[in-house]
PLY file of the C-alpha trace (Angstrom):
ply
format ascii 1.0
element vertex 572
property float x
property float y
property float z
element edge 571
property int vertex1
property int vertex2
end_header
-7.04 5.67 29.46
-5.90 9.26 29.06
-2.49 9.88 27.57
-0.52 12.95 26.59
0.15 13.55 22.91
3.74 12.42 23.42
2.61 9.21 25.09
0.16 8.67 22.24
3.03 8.95 19.76
4.98 6.31 21.70
2.01 3.94 21.92
1.27 4.16 18.20
4.93 3.53 17.39
4.66 0.36 19.47
1.45 -0.59 17.64
3.52 -0.64 14.45
6.37 -2.67 15.86
8.78 0.24 16.23
11.41 -0.38 18.89
14.18 1.92 17.62
14.15 5.60 16.66
16.93 8.00 15.68
17.05 11.68 16.42
18.25 14.78 18.20
16.34 16.67 20.95
15.47 20.35 21.20
13.19 22.83 22.93
9.89 22.08 21.20
10.60 18.33 21.32
11.14 18.18 25.09
7.77 16.57 25.79
8.46 13.89 23.19
11.89 13.19 24.65
10.58 13.10 28.21
8.19 10.40 27.04
11.01 8.54 25.32
12.74 8.45 28.69
9.56 6.98 30.18
9.40 4.36 27.39
13.16 3.67 27.28
12.66 -0.03 28.07
10.40 -0.38 25.00
11.76 2.15 22.50
15.48 2.64 22.00
16.57 6.12 20.99
19.85 6.56 19.10
21.32 10.03 19.52
23.32 11.06 16.45
25.77 13.93 15.95
23.47 15.73 13.50
19.87 15.44 12.35
20.99 14.62 8.80
22.91 11.67 10.23
19.77 10.61 12.10
17.69 10.68 8.92
20.29 8.63 7.03
20.46 6.20 9.96
16.67 5.72 9.89
16.96 5.16 6.14
19.79 2.61 6.47
17.90 0.87 9.27
14.87 0.52 7.01
16.87 -0.80 4.05
18.74 -3.36 6.12
15.77 -4.64 8.17
12.77 -4.10 5.90
11.07 -2.16 8.71
9.89 1.44 8.68
12.62 3.84 9.80
11.65 6.53 12.32
13.47 9.80 13.01
12.76 12.58 15.53
13.76 16.24 15.31
12.94 19.53 16.96
11.63 22.64 15.20
13.50 25.09 12.97
17.01 23.97 12.05
16.42 20.59 13.64
13.61 19.94 11.19
15.35 21.46 8.17
18.46 19.37 8.86
16.33 16.32 8.04
15.58 17.50 4.51
18.47 15.83 2.68
17.83 12.54 4.45
14.10 12.67 3.67
14.82 13.49 0.02
17.26 10.57 -0.17
14.61 8.17 1.11
12.03 9.65 -1.25
14.16 9.17 -4.35
14.96 5.55 -3.43
11.40 4.70 -2.25
12.33 3.91 1.36
9.56 3.88 4.03
10.38 6.41 6.73
8.39 8.37 9.32
9.85 11.75 10.27
8.32 13.21 13.44
9.10 16.86 14.07
8.01 19.12 16.90
6.97 22.70 16.20
6.31 25.77 18.31
2.96 25.98 20.17
-0.06 26.57 17.96
-0.53 30.08 19.40
2.85 31.07 17.90
2.38 29.53 14.46
2.67 32.17 11.76
4.34 34.73 14.03
7.97 34.00 13.11
8.55 32.64 16.58
11.99 31.43 17.61
12.81 28.30 15.59
9.44 28.29 13.86
9.48 26.80 10.37
6.77 25.43 8.09
8.48 22.08 7.66
5.39 20.54 6.04
5.69 23.10 3.26
9.44 22.60 2.94
9.15 18.81 2.63
5.94 18.52 0.62
7.79 17.83 -2.69
10.03 15.17 -1.12
7.49 13.14 0.85
4.53 10.98 -0.03
2.47 13.03 2.41
2.86 15.54 5.23
0.68 16.05 8.30
0.49 19.22 10.39
-1.08 18.35 13.74
-2.19 21.28 15.90
-5.15 19.47 17.52
-4.75 16.51 19.85
-7.86 14.94 18.29
-6.05 14.57 14.95
-2.85 13.00 16.23
-3.75 9.30 16.33
-5.23 9.28 12.82
-2.23 11.16 11.43
0.23 8.71 12.99
-1.60 5.60 11.81
-2.19 6.93 8.34
1.47 7.90 8.07
2.55 4.28 8.44
-0.10 3.16 5.94
0.95 5.72 3.33
4.69 5.13 3.81
4.31 1.41 3.11
1.55 1.35 0.45
2.31 1.13 -3.25
5.62 2.76 -4.04
7.05 3.20 -0.55
8.50 6.44 0.73
8.83 8.93 3.61
5.98 10.68 5.43
6.44 13.65 7.78
4.30 14.48 10.83
4.78 17.94 12.36
3.27 18.28 15.84
2.92 21.52 17.76
4.37 21.52 21.27
1.02 22.12 22.94
-0.37 18.97 21.29
2.47 16.88 22.73
1.38 18.03 26.23
-2.41 17.83 25.76
-4.30 14.74 26.94
-6.80 12.49 25.18
-8.33 9.04 25.57
-6.18 6.36 23.94
-7.81 3.45 22.15
-5.35 0.77 20.96
-5.69 -0.25 17.33
-4.06 -2.57 14.84
-2.05 -1.07 11.95
-4.27 0.07 9.10
-4.39 -2.20 6.05
-2.18 -1.09 3.19
-3.69 0.27 0.01
-4.18 -2.52 -2.56
-1.80 -2.53 -5.54
-3.01 -1.42 -8.98
-5.20 -3.90 -10.86
-4.00 -5.05 -14.29
-6.06 -6.92 -16.86
-5.57 -10.39 -18.32
-5.28 -9.07 -21.86
-2.23 -6.94 -21.04
-0.47 -9.95 -19.52
-1.21 -12.01 -22.62
0.12 -9.22 -24.86
3.38 -8.99 -22.91
3.79 -12.77 -23.01
3.27 -12.80 -26.78
5.90 -10.06 -27.24
8.43 -11.94 -25.09
7.76 -15.28 -26.81
8.22 -13.72 -30.27
11.32 -11.63 -29.51
14.70 -12.64 -30.93
16.93 -10.30 -28.91
15.04 -9.51 -25.69
16.61 -7.97 -22.59
15.22 -7.34 -19.10
16.08 -4.04 -17.43
15.09 -4.17 -13.77
15.29 -1.80 -10.83
14.41 -1.25 -7.21
10.76 -2.11 -7.77
11.75 -5.77 -8.12
13.53 -5.64 -4.77
10.66 -3.79 -3.07
8.20 -6.38 -4.35
10.50 -9.28 -3.35
10.12 -10.57 -6.89
13.66 -11.91 -7.31
12.61 -15.59 -7.66
10.00 -14.76 -10.28
12.45 -12.59 -12.21
15.07 -15.32 -12.25
12.48 -17.84 -13.45
11.49 -15.52 -16.31
15.11 -15.15 -17.39
15.66 -18.92 -17.19
12.51 -19.94 -19.03
12.71 -17.35 -21.81
16.53 -17.40 -21.90
16.91 -13.63 -21.61
19.95 -11.59 -20.50
19.38 -8.84 -17.95
20.78 -5.55 -16.70
19.87 -3.57 -13.61
20.09 -0.31 -11.69
22.00 0.41 -8.48
18.86 -0.24 -6.44
18.60 -3.80 -7.76
22.20 -4.97 -7.46
22.40 -8.49 -6.04
19.04 -9.82 -7.23
20.73 -11.68 -10.06
23.85 -13.64 -9.15
27.08 -12.07 -10.35
28.22 -15.36 -11.91
24.92 -15.86 -13.74
25.66 -15.97 -17.46
22.62 -13.79 -18.15
23.83 -11.02 -15.82
25.26 -8.23 -17.98
25.94 -5.94 -15.04
24.93 -2.40 -14.21
23.26 -0.30 -16.92
23.80 3.30 -17.86
26.36 6.04 -17.44
28.49 4.07 -15.00
27.44 0.64 -16.21
29.08 -2.09 -18.23
29.75 -1.99 -21.95
27.94 -5.33 -22.25
24.70 -4.00 -20.71
24.64 -0.82 -22.79
25.49 -2.60 -26.03
22.79 -5.19 -25.43
20.16 -2.49 -24.84
21.28 -0.77 -28.04
20.90 -3.96 -30.09
17.84 -5.50 -28.43
14.53 -5.87 -30.24
12.55 -5.94 -26.97
13.25 -4.20 -23.65
11.24 -5.34 -20.62
11.57 -2.73 -17.87
10.52 -4.06 -14.46
10.35 -1.67 -11.51
12.74 0.77 -13.19
12.10 4.38 -14.15
14.48 5.14 -17.05
16.35 7.82 -15.12
18.77 10.13 -16.90
21.67 7.98 -15.61
20.21 5.21 -17.77
18.54 7.11 -20.62
20.29 10.46 -20.98
18.75 10.80 -24.45
15.28 9.27 -24.02
14.42 9.53 -27.73
17.40 7.37 -28.68
17.27 4.83 -25.85
16.95 1.29 -27.28
15.86 2.67 -30.64
15.71 -0.77 -32.27
13.45 -2.19 -29.57
9.82 -2.33 -28.61
9.47 -1.46 -24.93
7.41 -2.78 -22.07
7.33 -1.01 -18.70
5.81 -2.49 -15.55
5.81 -0.32 -12.42
3.66 0.01 -9.32
3.80 3.81 -9.70
1.59 4.81 -12.64
3.25 8.24 -12.80
6.54 6.62 -13.86
5.08 5.03 -17.00
5.93 7.10 -20.08
7.45 9.79 -17.86
10.99 9.56 -19.19
10.98 7.06 -22.05
7.87 6.43 -24.13
6.97 2.74 -24.19
4.79 0.52 -26.36
3.05 -1.19 -23.46
2.86 0.24 -19.95
1.35 -1.70 -17.07
0.76 -0.38 -13.57
1.18 -3.33 -11.23
3.06 -4.85 -8.34
6.02 -6.60 -9.98
5.64 -9.87 -8.09
1.92 -10.10 -8.85
2.48 -9.32 -12.51
5.29 -11.85 -12.97
3.26 -14.51 -11.18
0.49 -14.00 -13.74
2.95 -13.80 -16.64
5.15 -16.85 -16.05
2.61 -19.57 -17.00
2.28 -17.90 -20.41
6.02 -17.79 -21.15
7.27 -20.50 -23.52
10.55 -22.29 -22.98
12.90 -20.54 -25.36
16.47 -20.66 -26.58
18.34 -17.43 -27.28
21.77 -19.05 -27.09
23.33 -16.90 -29.81
21.99 -13.67 -28.29
23.06 -14.59 -24.75
26.44 -15.77 -26.00
27.02 -12.53 -27.86
26.13 -10.51 -24.77
28.44 -12.66 -22.68
31.32 -12.05 -25.07
30.86 -8.29 -24.64
31.01 -8.85 -20.90
34.29 -10.80 -21.17
35.95 -7.98 -23.09
35.35 -5.42 -20.34
37.67 -6.56 -17.63
39.43 -4.67 -14.88
41.92 -2.09 -16.14
44.35 -0.91 -13.50
46.12 2.38 -13.39
49.73 1.85 -14.31
51.18 3.81 -11.40
48.75 2.65 -8.70
50.08 0.37 -5.97
46.61 -0.04 -4.49
43.53 -0.50 -6.64
39.80 -0.44 -5.77
39.17 -3.87 -7.23
41.94 -5.37 -5.08
40.50 -3.81 -1.93
36.98 -4.95 -2.67
38.10 -8.45 -3.63
40.08 -8.78 -0.41
37.07 -7.68 1.63
34.80 -10.18 -0.12
37.34 -12.95 0.53
37.63 -12.13 4.24
33.94 -11.60 5.07
30.90 -13.86 4.89
27.83 -13.77 2.65
25.74 -12.01 5.31
27.93 -8.89 5.27
26.13 -5.59 4.67
27.93 -3.14 2.36
27.11 0.56 2.59
28.49 3.25 0.30
28.72 6.99 0.14
28.46 8.65 -3.28
31.27 9.11 -5.77
33.66 6.94 -7.73
33.99 4.49 -4.84
30.23 3.89 -5.12
30.62 2.79 -8.74
33.63 0.65 -7.92
31.62 -1.07 -5.20
28.70 -1.62 -7.56
31.03 -3.13 -10.15
33.20 -5.35 -7.97
31.19 -6.42 -4.91
29.77 -9.95 -4.97
26.90 -9.61 -2.51
23.82 -11.79 -2.97
20.97 -9.70 -1.51
19.78 -6.20 -2.42
19.27 -5.37 1.26
22.98 -6.05 1.79
24.00 -3.25 -0.60
22.88 0.12 0.73
23.55 3.19 -1.36
21.97 6.49 -2.39
20.91 5.75 -5.94
18.36 8.39 -6.90
19.54 11.52 -5.08
23.26 10.68 -5.01
23.80 12.02 -1.50
27.41 12.53 -0.51
27.68 11.98 3.24
24.92 9.36 3.21
27.12 6.41 4.06
28.17 6.70 7.70
24.68 7.46 9.00
23.21 4.66 6.88
25.90 2.25 8.10
25.03 3.13 11.70
21.34 2.48 11.04
22.11 -0.83 9.32
24.37 -1.96 12.17
21.78 -0.98 14.81
19.13 -2.91 12.92
21.31 -5.95 12.23
23.74 -6.28 15.16
24.53 -9.88 14.22
25.91 -8.87 10.82
29.18 -7.25 9.77
28.77 -3.78 8.22
31.42 -2.47 5.82
31.22 1.21 4.87
32.89 2.32 1.61
33.56 6.01 1.26
35.81 8.51 -0.49
37.79 11.26 1.16
35.36 13.83 -0.28
32.16 12.10 0.83
33.55 11.14 4.22
34.46 14.71 5.13
30.77 15.64 4.90
29.46 13.53 7.78
32.42 11.90 9.50
31.18 13.55 12.71
28.90 10.53 13.09
31.98 8.66 14.30
31.01 9.83 17.77
27.70 7.97 17.35
29.41 4.78 16.18
31.84 4.99 19.12
29.20 5.72 21.78
27.06 2.84 20.50
30.10 0.52 20.21
29.29 -0.36 16.60
31.94 -2.50 14.85
31.55 -0.72 11.51
34.64 -0.89 9.30
34.99 2.25 7.19
37.17 1.87 4.10
38.27 5.31 2.85
39.28 5.27 -0.83
41.49 8.30 -0.53
42.68 9.88 -3.78
42.70 13.43 -2.33
40.39 14.61 -5.09
36.66 14.94 -5.73
36.97 12.09 -8.15
33.66 12.06 -10.01
33.65 15.80 -10.75
37.41 15.73 -11.41
36.75 13.03 -13.99
34.18 15.19 -15.78
36.54 18.14 -15.73
39.19 15.90 -17.30
36.88 14.72 -20.07
34.76 17.78 -20.82
36.40 20.89 -19.36
39.96 20.74 -20.67
41.43 19.61 -17.34
40.49 22.88 -15.66
40.27 21.50 -12.13
38.15 24.07 -10.34
37.58 23.22 -6.65
38.11 19.47 -7.12
41.62 19.15 -5.70
41.11 20.37 -2.13
44.59 19.28 -0.98
43.32 18.53 2.51
45.81 17.24 5.04
43.41 15.20 7.15
45.14 12.35 8.97
42.27 9.88 9.08
43.90 7.30 11.43
44.74 10.01 13.99
41.26 11.55 13.64
39.70 8.15 14.22
41.72 7.80 17.41
40.57 11.27 18.51
36.94 10.14 18.19
37.71 6.98 20.17
37.75 4.67 17.15
40.62 2.63 15.71
42.51 3.94 12.70
44.75 2.22 10.14
46.28 3.09 6.79
47.26 1.06 3.74
49.09 1.91 0.52
49.45 -1.55 -1.08
47.46 -4.81 -1.19
49.55 -6.59 1.45
49.17 -3.73 3.91
45.44 -3.59 3.32
44.94 -7.29 3.90
46.95 -7.10 7.12
45.06 -4.13 8.59
41.66 -5.43 7.49
42.30 -8.65 9.40
43.08 -6.51 12.46
39.93 -4.45 11.88
37.80 -7.59 11.95
39.00 -8.27 15.49
37.98 -4.87 16.85
34.76 -4.52 18.85
34.19 -0.86 17.93
34.39 1.26 14.76
37.49 1.17 12.57
38.69 3.48 9.79
41.12 2.28 7.11
42.70 5.05 5.05
43.54 3.57 1.62
45.98 5.70 -0.32
45.32 5.87 -4.07
47.17 7.73 -6.78
45.19 10.58 -8.24
45.32 9.05 -11.70
43.10 6.21 -10.52
40.28 8.71 -10.16
40.17 9.62 -13.83
41.53 6.67 -15.78
39.84 3.77 -14.10
36.28 4.77 -13.38
33.43 2.77 -14.92
31.89 6.08 -15.93
34.46 6.55 -18.71
33.24 3.49 -20.53
31.42 3.98 -23.80
27.73 3.40 -24.02
24.86 4.52 -26.19
21.25 5.19 -25.23
18.59 4.83 -27.88
14.85 4.70 -28.13
12.15 4.02 -30.72
8.57 5.03 -30.21
5.60 3.20 -31.68
2.29 3.97 -29.78
2.17 3.80 -26.03
-0.34 2.04 -23.88
-0.94 1.78 -20.17
-2.47 -1.44 -18.91
-3.15 -2.46 -22.46
-5.04 0.75 -23.32
-3.91 3.52 -25.71
-2.11 6.27 -23.85
-3.95 9.22 -25.36
-3.15 11.70 -22.66
0.40 11.59 -21.36
1.62 13.59 -18.42
5.30 14.11 -17.71
4.65 15.79 -14.38
5.86 13.88 -11.32
3.00 13.06 -9.03
2.91 11.44 -5.60
4.12 7.95 -5.05
0 1
1 2
2 3
3 4
4 5
5 6
6 7
7 8
8 9
9 10
10 11
11 12
12 13
13 14
14 15
15 16
16 17
17 18
18 19
19 20
20 21
21 22
22 23
23 24
24 25
25 26
26 27
27 28
28 29
29 30
30 31
31 32
32 33
33 34
34 35
35 36
36 37
37 38
38 39
39 40
40 41
41 42
42 43
43 44
44 45
45 46
46 47
47 48
48 49
49 50
50 51
51 52
52 53
53 54
54 55
55 56
56 57
57 58
58 59
59 60
60 61
61 62
62 63
63 64
64 65
65 66
66 67
67 68
68 69
69 70
70 71
71 72
72 73
73 74
74 75
75 76
76 77
77 78
78 79
79 80
80 81
81 82
82 83
83 84
84 85
85 86
86 87
87 88
88 89
89 90
90 91
91 92
92 93
93 94
94 95
95 96
96 97
97 98
98 99
99 100
100 101
101 102
102 103
103 104
104 105
105 106
106 107
107 108
108 109
109 110
110 111
111 112
112 113
113 114
114 115
115 116
116 117
117 118
118 119
119 120
120 121
121 122
122 123
123 124
124 125
125 126
126 127
127 128
128 129
129 130
130 131
131 132
132 133
133 134
134 135
135 136
136 137
137 138
138 139
139 140
140 141
141 142
142 143
143 144
144 145
145 146
146 147
147 148
148 149
149 150
150 151
151 152
152 153
153 154
154 155
155 156
156 157
157 158
158 159
159 160
160 161
161 162
162 163
163 164
164 165
165 166
166 167
167 168
168 169
169 170
170 171
171 172
172 173
173 174
174 175
175 176
176 177
177 178
178 179
179 180
180 181
181 182
182 183
183 184
184 185
185 186
186 187
187 188
188 189
189 190
190 191
191 192
192 193
193 194
194 195
195 196
196 197
197 198
198 199
199 200
200 201
201 202
202 203
203 204
204 205
205 206
206 207
207 208
208 209
209 210
210 211
211 212
212 213
213 214
214 215
215 216
216 217
217 218
218 219
219 220
220 221
221 222
222 223
223 224
224 225
225 226
226 227
227 228
228 229
229 230
230 231
231 232
232 233
233 234
234 235
235 236
236 237
237 238
238 239
239 240
240 241
241 242
242 243
243 244
244 245
245 246
246 247
247 248
248 249
249 250
250 251
251 252
252 253
253 254
254 255
255 256
256 257
257 258
258 259
259 260
260 261
261 262
262 263
263 264
264 265
265 266
266 267
267 268
268 269
269 270
270 271
271 272
272 273
273 274
274 275
275 276
276 277
277 278
278 279
279 280
280 281
281 282
282 283
283 284
284 285
285 286
286 287
287 288
288 289
289 290
290 291
291 292
292 293
293 294
294 295
295 296
296 297
297 298
298 299
299 300
300 301
301 302
302 303
303 304
304 305
305 306
306 307
307 308
308 309
309 310
310 311
311 312
312 313
313 314
314 315
315 316
316 317
317 318
318 319
319 320
320 321
321 322
322 323
323 324
324 325
325 326
326 327
327 328
328 329
329 330
330 331
331 332
332 333
333 334
334 335
335 336
336 337
337 338
338 339
339 340
340 341
341 342
342 343
343 344
344 345
345 346
346 347
347 348
348 349
349 350
350 351
351 352
352 353
353 354
354 355
355 356
356 357
357 358
358 359
359 360
360 361
361 362
362 363
363 364
364 365
365 366
366 367
367 368
368 369
369 370
370 371
371 372
372 373
373 374
374 375
375 376
376 377
377 378
378 379
379 380
380 381
381 382
382 383
383 384
384 385
385 386
386 387
387 388
388 389
389 390
390 391
391 392
392 393
393 394
394 395
395 396
396 397
397 398
398 399
399 400
400 401
401 402
402 403
403 404
404 405
405 406
406 407
407 408
408 409
409 410
410 411
411 412
412 413
413 414
414 415
415 416
416 417
417 418
418 419
419 420
420 421
421 422
422 423
423 424
424 425
425 426
426 427
427 428
428 429
429 430
430 431
431 432
432 433
433 434
434 435
435 436
436 437
437 438
438 439
439 440
440 441
441 442
442 443
443 444
444 445
445 446
446 447
447 448
448 449
449 450
450 451
451 452
452 453
453 454
454 455
455 456
456 457
457 458
458 459
459 460
460 461
461 462
462 463
463 464
464 465
465 466
466 467
467 468
468 469
469 470
470 471
471 472
472 473
473 474
474 475
475 476
476 477
477 478
478 479
479 480
480 481
481 482
482 483
483 484
484 485
485 486
486 487
487 488
488 489
489 490
490 491
491 492
492 493
493 494
494 495
495 496
496 497
497 498
498 499
499 500
500 501
501 502
502 503
503 504
504 505
505 506
506 507
507 508
508 509
509 510
510 511
511 512
512 513
513 514
514 515
515 516
516 517
517 518
518 519
519 520
520 521
521 522
522 523
523 524
524 525
525 526
526 527
527 528
528 529
529 530
530 531
531 532
532 533
533 534
534 535
535 536
536 537
537 538
538 539
539 540
540 541
541 542
542 543
543 544
544 545
545 546
546 547
547 548
548 549
549 550
550 551
551 552
552 553
553 554
554 555
555 556
556 557
557 558
558 559
559 560
560 561
561 562
562 563
563 564
564 565
565 566
566 567
567 568
568 569
569 570
570 571
């Protein structure tokens, strides 16, 4: 059966179970969009206000559903508008396929209208890019894109297709999705060595990240902590894996983490890093991070081992497979004194409210948790509200907390919330944002309204760029350059202008009342929560003291001496 290139794209999307794509049309993408019209009963297209919003929506869809997100864009600015969304997915290891249309092959390299080498632009922020200017190469590129995006450390792949290829015809042969690349192989001796180190440790701590979530290794992790009696700390990408009431949960690690987590890392004699990459938010001074401790790092991405913090034992492996092999070798242990000490640190770091604030982030978040069920999906933008959400939310699944952890993308939240709601229509989606972040992509309200998505957006409005303002307070002598914009935006009225519902709240009682009303609405709702400016600088988790230390003894990868270390980031 002969199909056009555009029809081939649609058929291969269906081969991989894709029934929803996000995007924005344009001249070179007309053939693709004409085919989407033809396939509209099989593939749903969500038109966003901006290509960046479409990329974030595909990302949020992937995080919420576990499927591969797909986004379409036209050439030139359409393609370049995807860049921030692709980079966000890359940094957080989210599988995404970006399909862009380019000018006809005869115009490539001639600076044609809206011509751009998007494969070159996105090469550093994708696992792989394909430039397809021959119809014969299209099917293989599409199928390999899905394989690459979902193998090993997951991430985005871009396919750029010239317009003439989308119109050309070729025989179509249906095929099953290609098998994923096998995970790295680790040896028995390295597992035994790790087990011996854990069994002998007196003050061990587990530091885990998004790799545990990606591997679905939560049960194995919890069993390790229970059997060996070890406290644990985690990154933003792993929030929810360990229950918030679990006595071994010390909270978030790093710059915006808990005092308990950072103190425990500083005093530990063994740090077991699982699916975490020792980013600068965790180990600002790599040479001093956990200086009293031996270190073990297990990660599916070999390039992450010894990249930031030098470790004693590095093992390249799928986290779930490694823990499954490790658990039978772990002895039942009792670290009651160590766990108790860590717990005491946790008790001493309670919620400190700003003295002049009538409405406080913790009160808002607690009210939301009380009035919603356990299946609620929480999405954040980036800023102080993101850290408040990470500290105070009581969600139970990592896929129910969607945030930009690695890139820290302001404006990420609304697009991601739309994608999550499209992917999980049966669930409630709550979007936390700040007035600074929300101004970046609030235009996606038109998408939420047109799709009748009941997303509740909670705007933590302190009329300041809180995170940067905080740093200026602490390190720049309170010289507030460009962080107090003094905008006069009336968010409730703006919501109404988009066709959404808008409320405001300045105290806990008002918030509870309007949130109850918001839950009854069938479309999007904005709630403007008025904070005092002081809340932005005096009450952020980022002001809390922590120390980052490290001690180096001889590194190994998969049980072998690491004689040749590379700090260059390679592909995922």
